[in-house]
N, C-alpha and C positions, 0 to 999 in steps of 0.2 A: 760088886762095886759099891763103896760107901758113899755117904752124902758129900764128903769133901771132894772126891774125884768127880762126882756128877756136877758139882758146882763149877769146878775148874773147866770141865768139858763144855758146859753151857756158855761160860764166859768166853772161851776160845772161839766157839761157834758164832757168838754175837760179835766178836771182834772181826771175824772174817766177813760177816755180812756188812758191818760198818765200813770195812775196807772196800767192798764192792761198791757200795753207795758212793763213797768218796771218789772212786775211779770213774763212775758214771758222771758225777757232777763235774769232774775235771776234764771233760772231753774238750771244752773250749780252750783249755790251756795247751792241748796238743794240736790245735788247729789254728795256726797264726793267721791273722788278717793280712790281706795284701797291702804292701806299702803304697801302691798306687791304685786308686779305686777303679775297678774294671766292672763291666756289665755282662752278666751271663744271659745269653739269648734263650728265650723259651717261647714256644708258639702253641696256641690252643684254638679250638673251635668255639664259636659263640654258644652260650648257654652251658658251657662246661664249668666245673669248679676246679680250682687249682690251688696248690700249696707252694709257698716259697719259704724254704727253711733259711734260718740265719746261722750258717755253719761256724761263725767265729764272732767273738766279742772280747773286749778287755775284761780282765778278771774282776775289776772293781764294779762293773756294770751288772746290776741285778735284774733290771727290766729293760726291754728294748722298746723302741718306738719306730713304727714304719711310716715312711713318707712316700708320697706319690707326686710325680711331675709328668706332665704331658710331653714336654720337650726338655732337654738338658739346659739348665740355666734359666728355666722359666721362673718368672716372679710369682706365679700362682702355684703354691704347693699345698697339697692336702695332707693333713696329719692324721694318720690312722693309729689310734691308740685305745687301750682299754683301761688306762690307769685312773680314769675319772669315775670308776664304778659302773662302767658300761656292762650290760648283760651280754654274755657271749651269744653270738648269732648261730642259729641252727639252720641247716640247709632246707628243712621243711617249712621254715617260716619266711623264706625269701620269695618275693613276688617278682614276676617279670616286669622289667622296666624300672625297678627301684634304683635309687642312687647308690653308688658304691659305698657311701658312708654307712649304709644300713645293710650291706651285703658282705661284710668282712668280719673276721674274728682272729684273735692272736692267741695261740696255744703253744706253750713250750717254746717261746721265741719265734715260732713260725707264723707266717701270715697266710690265712685262708680266705680266698675270695670266692663267693658262691655265685653261680649263674653269670659268669663274666660276659660282658658285652664288648663290641668293637670299640666303644668309647673308653673302655678301661685300659686300652693299650697305652703303654708308656713306660716310664722308669720308676722302679720301686727300690727304696733305700731302707736298709736296716741300720738304725742308729740309736742315739740317746735322746733324752729330752732336751738337751742343749743344742741339738742339731748337728752332732758329730756323726758322720757316716762311716761305717766300716765294711759294708757289703751291699751290692746293688745288682738288680736284674733289669733286663730289657725284655719286656713282655709284649707279645704280638697276639692279639685276639682277632682271628679272621672270621668274617661274616659267612653264614651259611646261605645267604641269599645268592642265587645264581649258581649254587653248587651243582657240579656235573656228575650225573649218575652213570656208571658203566656196568653193564650186566654181562658177565663172562659167559653165561649159558647161551646168550644170543650171539656170541662171537665178537662182542665189542671189546675194544682195547682202550687203555687209559690214554690220556692226552700225551702227545709227543713233547719232548723238550724243545724249548724255544732258544734260539741263538741270535743275539744282537751284538756282533763283534766279539769282544771278550766277555760279554754278559751271557750267562746261561741261566734260564728259568726252567724249573722242573718241579715235580711233585714228589714229596716224601711220604710214604704210606706207613701207617701204624700197623700193629699186629692184627691178625684176623680175630674177630670176636668169636665166642663160642656159638654153636648152632642155636638159633633162637627157638626151635621146637624140638621135642624128643618124640620118638616113636613114629613120626611121619616126616615127610620131606619138609625140611626147613630151609632157612637162608642164613648166611653169615656175610659180614662185610668188614671192610677196613677203610678208615678215614685217611685221606691224603691231603696234606697242607702244602701251601705254596712256599718254595724255597728258591734261592738264587745263589749263583756263584760269580764273583767278580773280584778283580784285584784292586778295585777302587773303594773298598769298604773302609770305614773308620777303624783305626788300630786300637781304639779304646774299648771295643766290644769284643768279648771272648767268644770264639766260634767253636762249634763241635768239630767241624772239619775245616781245613784251611780255606779261607775266603768264602765260607758258606754260612748264610744266615737266613732266617725267614724273610719273606717278602716285605712284611710290614715293620721290620726292625729299624730302629733309629740309626743303625750303622749304615743304612743304605742312603746314598745321596738322593735328593728329590727327583732329579731327572731319571735316575734308574728306577726309582719306585713307581714313577708314572708308567714306565714300560711294562712293569709286572702287574699293574692294576687289573689287566684283563685276564690274568691267569687265576681262575677261581679254584677253591678247594674241590676235591673229588671224593666220590663214594663208589667203591668197587664192591659189587654184590655177586655172590655165587651160591648155588644150591649145596645142601649138605644133608646128612642123615645121621642121627645120633640116637642110640637106644636110651630108654628111660631107666632111671635108677629105681630099685625096688622101694616102694613107699613103706614107711613105718606103720606098724599095726595100730589101729585106733584103740584108744584106751578102753579097758574093760567096762568101766562105768558107762561110757557113752554107748558102747555096743549093747549093754544090758537094757538101757532105756529104749534104744532103737528096736531091739527084738520084742520088747514088751508092747510098744506101740504097734508093731507089725502084727502081733497076735490079736490085739484088741480090734483093729480095723484094717483098712487097706494099707498097703505098704507105702509110707510117705516118701516124698522125693528128698533125697539127702544130697545137697550140692557138694562137689568135691573141693571147691574153693569158696572163699567168702564172696557173697553176692550183694552188690549195692543197687538199690532201685532209684531211678531218676525219671521224672515226668517232664516231658518237653512239649512246648506248644508247636503246632503245625506251622511250618514255614520259617522257623527260627534256627539259627546256627548253634552248633554244639562242638566243644572240644573236650576230649577225654584223655586223661593222663594215666599212665601206668604207675601204681604206687611204688615209690622208692627207686624209680628208673632214672638214669642219666643219659645224656646223648651218646656216650661211649658204650653203653650197655647194649646187649643183644635183646631187642624187644620185638615181639610179634603180636598181631591182633587177629582174632577170629570172630566171625558173626555166626552164632549157633554152630553149625557144622561146616561152615564155609571158611576157608583159609584166605586171609587177605594178604597176599604176597606182594612184596615191594616191586616186583617186576610189572605189576598192574596198578598198584595203588600208591606208589611213591609220588610225592609232590613233584610236579614238573614233567612227569611221564606223559600226561595228557592235560592240556590247558583247560578242558571243559569238565574235569572231574568234580563231582559233587561230594564224594567220599574219598579222602586221601590221607596218607600218613606223611607228616612233615619230617624234617631232618632231626628234630628233637624228640622223635618217637611218640608224638602225640597224634591221636586219631581225630580228624576233622570231619564233621558232617554239616554241609552247607544246605540251607533250606530243607529242614527236616520233613520227610514225607512219611506216609502211613506205613510203607514197606520197610522203613528203617527200624520198626519195632523188633525187639529180640534181645538176646543176651550177647554182649560183646566180651570176649575173654581176652585177658592180657597175659602174655608170656614174658618172663624176664630171665635171661641167662639160661634158657632151655627148660624152664619150669613154669607151668601155668599157676599163677598166684592169685588172680582176682577176676571177678566178673561184674559186668554192669548191665542190669536189666533196664532197657530203655522202653518207656511208654510214650506214645505220641497222642496228644489230645487236640481237638479242634480249638481255634482261638477263643470262641465264646466271649463272655464278659468277665473282665477281671478288673480289680481296683486300679485306678490310675494313680501313679506316684511320680512326683517330679524327680525322684532319685533314679527312676528308670531311664536308661540312656535312650531307649526307643521313644519314650514320651518327650524327652528333651529335643530329640532330633525332629519329631513331628511338629512341635511348637516352633522350632527354628525355621522349618520350611514354611509354616503358615505365616510367620512374621515376615519372612523374605518375600513371599508372594503378595502379602498385603502392601508392603512397601513398594514393590514393583507396580502394582495396580495404582497406588496413589501417585507415583511419579508419572506414569503414563497419563492419568487423568489430569494432573496439573499441567503437563506438557501440552496436551491437546487444547486445553482452555487458554493457555498462554499463546499458542499459535493462532487460535481464533481471534483473540483480542488484538494481536499484532496485525492480522489481516484486516480487521475492521478499522483500526486506526489509520493504516496506510491508504485504505480506499476512500474513507470519508473525512480525512483530516483536511481542513481548509488550507488553501494556498495563500500565504501572506506575502509573497514576493510582489514588488511594485509593477 
C-alpha cells in the first residue's frame, strides 16, 4: 500500500470518528422537551447522593442552569450554577449539615447533589440563565430517623400496607445489596422507602405507576401527606454467605524486602489492609466512617476477630447500646472505655478495605482551647450556674427587704 492510499484511509477513519462525535453531541436534538412542564418523581434516603440528568434542551443552549424551589410557585428560588467559575464539588469534600449550595455540582448538564438531606426535598428545574425551564424533577428525601429494621432470620416481616379509604400506603424496596463479608457469614439488606397510591394526586406530576408517588412528593395533597407521615422507611436484613475472590499476588519487590527483613530478624507483622491509628480520650464519643462508603453500600464492621452484626449492633435494636452502627454505615462508640481498644476493620461491598487501631488514654491534663466544644459547653454551664446563684441571692435579699418594710413601716392613717 503506497503513501497516497494510506493518507486516504486515515482521512476516511478520521471522518468516521468525527461523525460519531457529532452523533453523540446531537442526542438532545433527538429528545424533544415536553410541551407542558411535568415533574418526574424521585425518592432517596437521607445522606445519599443523587444525580438528575437534563435529558433535553434547545439546540441553541450551550450551558444549563439548575433551579430549586421548595414548593411550586415559591417566591424564594435557589440558583444552582457553575458558570461563575465555581470549583466542582467532590463527594469527599462534603460535610454533614452543609448547605445545599456547597453540596452540588453540574457535570455534562446533569445536577449532582451530595449527601442529600430531607431539607433538600422539593422541585428541581433544568433551564437557562434567563429562567426558561425545559425539564423538572420532584425529589423526595426521606429521613432515616425512626427507620424500621426487619430481620428475616428472626422470622420478622416488613410492615403491612395501610389503607385509608382510596389511599394505600406501602413500602417499595430496592434491590438486595451484595453480601457485606466474604468467607464468613455476612449480612445483606435492602432499603425500603414510603410510597402511596391515590386517585387524588396532582396530574402535573409524572408517576412511575398509575397514581403512585413517594410519600413526600409535592403531588400529594397536604391532608394525605399527614396520614403517611407515620410510615417510616424500612431496612430488611438477612444472612448470606459469599466466597472470597483470589487475591492478586503481591509485587515481587515488596516480597523481596519482606523476605529480607524476615531473614535478618523476627518475622514482622504485615497488615492485609491499610491501618490508621487514632488516640481517643477515656469517656469521650467517637464516630468511625468507612472510606468511600455510601448509605446504599454493603458495609460491615469487625473488632479484632469479633464480627459486629447488625442484628445486635444496628441503631435502634437496643436503646441502651454504647457501640452501634447507624443507618449511614458509621460505627459509633459512646463514652469510650478501656475495653474498646483494638483494631476495627471495615468491609465494603464484600471486601475488607481498611482498619482503625484505636487507643484509649486517661483524660490527664491537656491544653484548654476555646475552640474545643467541650470547653465551650463547660464555660456555658458555669455561666448559667453563676447567673442562677446571683438571681437566687438577689431574690432572697429583696424578700427580706420587703418583709422588713411591711413590718416596721409607720402607719400614717389618721
